[in-house]
Backbone as CSV, one residue per row, in Angstrom:
resi,resn,N_x,N_y,N_z,CA_x,CA_y,CA_z,C_x,C_y,C_z
1,GLN,13.178,29.557,129.141,12.339,28.653,129.878,13.008,28.223,131.195
2,VAL,12.226,28.058,132.177,12.751,27.567,133.507,12.004,26.308,133.809
3,GLN,12.630,25.261,134.151,12.025,24.080,134.644,12.201,23.922,136.112
4,LEU,11.099,23.521,136.780,11.105,23.407,138.215,10.627,22.021,138.632
5,LEU,11.358,21.416,139.585,11.016,20.093,140.024,10.964,20.101,141.631
6,GLU,9.763,19.837,142.125,9.563,19.874,143.556,9.784,18.380,144.110
7,SER,10.062,18.385,145.369,10.160,17.068,146.149,9.986,17.364,147.624
8,GLY,9.711,16.245,148.345,9.648,16.477,149.796,8.252,16.407,150.371
9,GLY,7.219,16.343,149.628,5.807,16.263,150.109,5.595,14.894,150.771
10,GLY,4.474,14.783,151.442,4.127,13.494,152.087,3.016,13.621,153.052
11,LEU,2.917,12.609,153.911,1.888,12.590,154.958,2.551,12.814,156.335
12,VAL,1.985,13.726,157.130,2.520,14.041,158.439,1.353,14.304,159.394
13,GLN,1.559,14.086,160.653,0.546,14.289,161.634,0.515,15.803,162.004
14,THR,-0.591,16.197,162.546,-0.737,17.558,163.059,0.406,17.913,164.007
15,GLY,0.996,19.032,163.820,2.131,19.505,164.678,3.458,19.083,164.095
16,GLY,3.452,18.265,163.091,4.693,17.741,162.496,5.379,18.787,161.577
17,SER,6.467,18.312,160.970,7.212,19.173,160.000,7.448,18.485,158.684
18,LEU,7.634,19.225,157.627,8.083,18.741,156.352,9.006,19.827,155.763
19,ARG,9.804,19.418,154.875,10.717,20.308,154.125,10.542,20.048,152.603
20,LEU,10.066,21.017,151.950,9.903,20.970,150.495,11.121,21.441,149.818
21,SER,11.558,20.864,148.690,12.616,21.375,147.917,12.186,21.588,146.461
22,CYS,12.867,22.535,145.808,12.514,22.843,144.398,13.870,23.167,143.720
23,ALA,14.148,22.330,142.714,15.329,22.518,141.911,14.942,23.214,140.611
24,ALA,15.615,24.339,140.237,15.409,25.049,139.006,16.479,24.715,137.965
25,SER,16.077,24.612,136.715,17.092,24.353,135.647,16.613,25.118,134.452
26,GLY,17.446,25.194,133.426,17.157,25.945,132.192,17.672,27.359,132.387
27,ARG,16.841,28.380,132.082,17.202,29.784,132.118,17.119,30.328,133.613
28,THR,18.074,29.969,134.331,18.122,30.422,135.718,18.960,31.679,135.960
29,PHE,19.749,32.108,134.996,20.472,33.342,135.130,19.518,34.503,135.146
30,GLY,19.716,35.345,136.153,18.839,36.514,136.266,17.509,36.208,136.906
31,MET,17.413,35.121,137.563,16.178,34.790,138.288,15.794,35.941,139.218
32,TYR,14.533,36.318,139.323,14.062,37.430,140.129,13.501,36.920,141.466
33,THR,12.561,36.051,141.420,11.864,35.640,142.609,11.532,34.131,142.483
34,MET,11.613,33.457,143.562,11.082,32.072,143.585,10.008,32.047,144.721
35,ALA,9.012,31.278,144.573,7.893,31.276,145.542,7.275,29.913,145.681
36,TRP,6.503,29.768,146.668,5.662,28.559,146.933,4.215,29.025,146.916
37,PHE,3.343,28.292,146.235,1.926,28.432,146.246,1.315,27.139,146.648
38,ARG,0.056,27.089,147.080,-0.594,25.857,147.380,-2.097,25.961,146.883
39,GLN,-2.627,24.676,146.681,-3.956,24.658,146.091,-4.642,23.406,146.634
40,THR,-5.964,23.558,147.059,-6.758,22.469,147.496,-7.921,22.374,146.428
41,PRO,-8.491,21.193,146.324,-9.557,20.959,145.356,-10.675,21.991,145.449
42,GLY,-11.058,22.544,144.370,-12.153,23.464,144.303,-11.807,24.893,144.711
43,LYS,-10.568,25.102,145.048,-10.125,26.455,145.485,-9.043,26.980,144.547
44,GLU,-8.915,28.310,144.484,-7.877,28.906,143.662,-6.494,28.654,144.375
45,ARG,-5.483,28.644,143.506,-4.137,28.564,144.029,-3.818,29.788,144.861
46,GLU,-3.219,29.593,146.025,-2.946,30.745,146.915,-1.405,30.831,147.171
47,PHE,-1.050,32.003,147.380,0.391,32.335,147.667,0.650,31.865,149.090
48,ALA,1.891,31.292,149.294,2.342,30.910,150.603,3.563,31.702,151.015
49,ALA,4.621,31.731,150.161,5.891,32.424,150.559,6.625,32.696,149.278
50,SER,7.517,33.793,149.339,8.400,34.033,148.246,9.705,34.592,148.790
51,ILE,10.716,34.520,147.922,12.060,35.013,148.260,12.662,35.665,147.060
52,ASN,13.234,36.877,147.261,13.939,37.569,146.133,15.338,36.795,145.932
53,TRP,15.565,36.522,144.653,16.732,35.681,144.364,18.038,36.322,144.743
54,ASP,18.100,37.668,144.536,19.367,38.321,144.733,19.623,38.716,146.190
55,ILE,18.612,39.436,146.776,18.843,39.989,148.121,18.236,39.202,149.257
56,GLY,17.405,38.193,148.839,16.884,37.270,149.923,15.716,37.798,150.713
57,THR,15.124,38.819,150.247,13.873,39.375,150.951,12.818,38.367,150.839
58,THR,12.185,38.041,152.002,11.119,37.075,152.016,9.739,37.677,152.282
59,ARG,8.714,37.004,151.909,7.332,37.442,152.126,6.503,36.220,152.368
60,TYR,5.532,36.335,153.326,4.718,35.184,153.667,3.277,35.574,153.735
61,ALA,2.445,34.566,153.400,0.994,34.768,153.646,0.779,34.719,155.169
62,ASP,-0.251,35.414,155.637,-0.549,35.498,157.087,-0.764,34.100,157.628
63,SER,-1.366,33.227,156.812,-1.720,31.846,157.280,-0.556,30.954,157.624
64,VAL,0.630,31.331,157.101,1.790,30.508,157.320,2.920,31.234,158.122
65,LYS,2.749,32.548,158.285,3.762,33.330,158.936,4.074,32.759,160.332
66,GLY,5.377,32.639,160.637,5.753,32.110,161.937,5.888,30.563,161.964
67,ARG,5.359,29.925,160.988,5.442,28.461,160.937,6.230,27.961,159.780
68,PHE,6.215,28.699,158.630,6.941,28.299,157.425,8.115,29.152,157.242
69,THR,9.195,28.626,156.720,10.376,29.434,156.354,10.805,29.078,154.976
70,ILE,10.929,30.118,154.106,11.450,29.941,152.733,12.949,30.299,152.758
71,SER,13.724,29.492,152.109,15.108,29.786,151.939,15.589,29.354,150.542
72,LYS,16.873,29.720,150.195,17.399,29.496,148.872,18.837,29.062,148.982
73,ASP,19.320,28.398,147.894,20.685,28.105,147.662,20.987,28.469,146.267
74,ASN,21.604,29.695,146.050,21.754,30.146,144.694,22.778,29.265,143.917
75,GLY,23.700,28.657,144.656,24.672,27.831,143.960,24.061,26.511,143.378
76,LYS,22.978,26.065,144.051,22.219,24.854,143.598,20.992,25.222,142.803
77,ASN,20.732,26.525,142.615,19.490,26.948,141.993,18.285,26.322,142.607
78,ALA,18.219,26.350,143.938,17.167,25.601,144.659,16.539,26.557,145.692
79,VAL,15.261,26.275,145.940,14.510,26.972,146.953,13.876,25.868,147.864
80,TYR,13.684,26.218,149.145,13.185,25.300,150.130,12.001,25.921,150.868
81,LEU,11.147,25.101,151.379,10.103,25.594,152.276,10.072,24.581,153.534
82,GLN,10.596,25.124,154.636,10.464,24.463,155.851,9.137,24.690,156.527
83,MET,8.396,23.656,156.730,7.050,23.798,157.220,6.996,23.154,158.643
84,ASN,6.759,23.979,159.645,6.611,23.436,160.998,5.220,23.637,161.548
85,SER,4.956,23.012,162.648,3.576,23.097,163.318,2.520,22.999,162.318
86,LEU,2.582,21.923,161.510,1.638,21.772,160.427,0.212,21.481,161.008
87,LYS,-0.803,22.021,160.252,-2.198,21.817,160.599,-2.916,21.122,159.483
88,PRO,-4.083,20.545,159.768,-4.840,19.815,158.746,-5.170,20.800,157.544
89,ASN,-5.458,22.105,157.823,-5.753,22.993,156.722,-4.556,23.453,155.931
90,ASP,-3.387,22.933,156.275,-2.212,23.081,155.398,-2.209,22.014,154.263
91,THR,-3.059,21.080,154.418,-3.139,20.010,153.411,-3.482,20.649,152.006
92,ALA,-2.598,20.330,151.015,-2.717,20.890,149.712,-1.607,20.367,148.784
93,VAL,-1.765,20.706,147.542,-0.688,20.460,146.556,0.085,21.724,146.576
94,TYR,1.378,21.591,146.829,2.319,22.737,146.913,3.085,22.841,145.602
95,TYR,3.083,24.105,145.094,3.730,24.364,143.824,4.861,25.275,143.937
96,CYS,5.934,24.939,143.302,7.098,25.874,143.214,6.899,26.786,142.049
97,ALA,7.302,28.094,142.162,7.088,29.003,141.054,8.328,29.865,140.973
98,ALA,8.570,30.364,139.805,9.751,31.224,139.575,9.440,32.303,138.580
99,ARG,9.925,33.474,138.894,9.865,34.654,138.000,11.189,35.160,137.575
100,VAL,11.370,35.545,136.259,12.628,35.999,135.842,12.674,37.538,135.734
101,ALA,11.553,38.206,135.999,11.415,39.683,135.965,10.302,40.043,136.855
102,PRO,10.315,41.257,137.357,9.277,41.689,138.372,7.864,41.437,137.976
103,TYR,7.459,41.617,136.810,6.070,41.492,136.484,5.874,40.423,135.350
104,SER,6.806,39.536,135.221,6.709,38.452,134.276,5.730,37.374,134.808
105,SER,5.327,36.496,134.021,4.522,35.381,134.432,5.419,34.387,135.191
106,TYR,4.693,33.587,136.060,5.447,32.545,136.770,5.622,31.343,135.908
107,TYR,6.800,30.746,136.017,6.973,29.300,135.684,6.521,28.441,136.793
108,TRP,5.956,27.271,136.516,5.454,26.377,137.592,6.045,25.007,137.575
109,GLY,6.176,24.462,138.727,6.554,23.048,138.837,5.240,22.183,138.729
110,GLN,5.410,20.891,138.916,4.280,19.941,138.739,3.489,19.822,140.021
111,GLY,4.037,20.257,141.154,3.363,20.167,142.400,3.709,18.925,143.179
112,THR,3.654,19.060,144.536,3.912,17.943,145.422,2.799,17.956,146.529
113,GLN,2.238,16.805,146.817,1.113,16.688,147.741,1.661,16.700,149.147
114,VAL,1.041,17.519,150.016,1.272,17.547,151.422,-0.052,17.301,152.086
115,THR,-0.066,16.243,152.970,-1.319,15.859,153.707,-1.006,15.851,155.175
116,VAL,-1.781,16.578,155.971,-1.600,16.724,157.388,-2.805,15.994,158.040
117,SER,-2.575,14.959,158.704,-3.676,14.184,159.373,-3.951,14.778,160.788
118,SER,-5.229,14.714,161.150,-5.614,15.202,162.515,-5.531,14.105,163.575
């Protein structure tokens, strides 16, 4: 089991920045990927960004590419999402997720609210 705890959400104006953090605990040895997803009411949860735990390869959704940066700290078992140039349609609950194998199910955090005002 992997437990994930997000922090760093809040209210920010259009064009502002926020940094989300996610701390992993439990079975973190052999972690494969950590990722951020987001969800707005009435919509499916959507992928935002991911990072390979060993080699650091990153992947981004087109909607956040160039504005968001995912990074990790293996020593702290933590992953971060730096969000710049925020837009109102970035408003969502952001979830941290972790996989311990390439095709395994994700473990999920409880989510943190990000609200971007226009």
